[in-house]
C-alpha positions in Angstrom: -61.1 -114.7 51.8 -57.1 -114.3 51.2 -56.0 -110.8 52.4 -52.9 -110.7 52.6 -50.6 -110.5 49.5 -46.5 -110.4 48.9 -45.8 -106.5 48.2 -50.3 -105.2 49.1 -52.9 -106.6 51.4 -56.3 -105.2 51.6 -58.1 -103.6 54.9 -62.1 -103.3 55.0 -63.4 -99.8 54.9 -66.9 -97.8 55.2 -68.9 -100.5 53.9 -69.0 -104.6 52.6 -68.3 -102.4 49.3 -64.9 -100.2 50.1 -61.4 -102.6 50.5 -58.4 -100.0 51.1 -55.1 -101.0 48.9 -52.5 -100.7 51.7 -48.0 -101.0 50.8 -46.9 -104.1 53.2 -43.9 -102.0 53.8 -45.4 -98.7 55.0 -48.8 -99.7 55.8 -49.7 -96.6 53.8 -52.9 -96.5 51.6 -52.0 -96.5 47.6 -56.1 -96.8 46.3 -58.9 -98.9 47.0 -61.7 -101.1 45.4 -65.0 -100.0 45.8 -68.5 -101.8 44.2 -69.5 -99.4 41.2 -73.1 -100.2 41.0 -73.4 -98.2 37.6 -71.6 -101.0 36.2 -72.0 -103.5 38.8 -68.3 -104.7 39.3 -65.2 -103.7 41.9 -63.4 -101.1 40.2 -59.5 -99.9 41.3 -59.1 -96.5 42.1 -55.3 -95.6 43.0 -54.0 -92.4 44.5 -52.1 -89.7 41.7 -48.5 -91.4 42.8 -48.9 -95.0 43.5 -47.4 -97.1 40.9 -47.4 -101.2 40.8 -45.8 -103.5 39.1 -47.6 -107.0 37.4 -47.3 -108.9 40.7 -49.7 -106.6 42.4 -51.7 -105.9 39.5 -52.6 -110.1 39.6 -52.9 -109.9 43.3 -55.3 -107.2 43.0 -57.3 -109.2 40.3 -57.3 -112.1 42.1 -58.9 -110.5 45.2 -61.1 -108.6 42.4 -62.1 -111.7 42.5 -62.7 -113.1 45.1 -65.1 -110.1 46.4 -66.8 -110.5 42.6 -67.8 -114.2 43.7 -68.6 -112.9 47.3 -71.4 -110.4 46.1 -73.0 -113.2 43.3 -73.3 -115.3 46.7 -75.0 -113.1 48.2 -77.1 -112.0 45.6 -78.6 -115.1 45.3 -79.5 -115.4 49.4 
């Protein structure tokens, strides 16, 4: 699974249902992706001061797609 992108990278946190989004330059956490059970899908929670350009948002969507596929495969087992 791809976790490193041009401006951001994703780190596993707490469980398989939470990933931290970190800035590549500062290594600071700018948000997280978590599996929101009521909606049965991955959602983004960003810190208040975080800003994202279009490429970052595309990378987040790409990573969420990988997580969705991983979740679907795991639920088939």
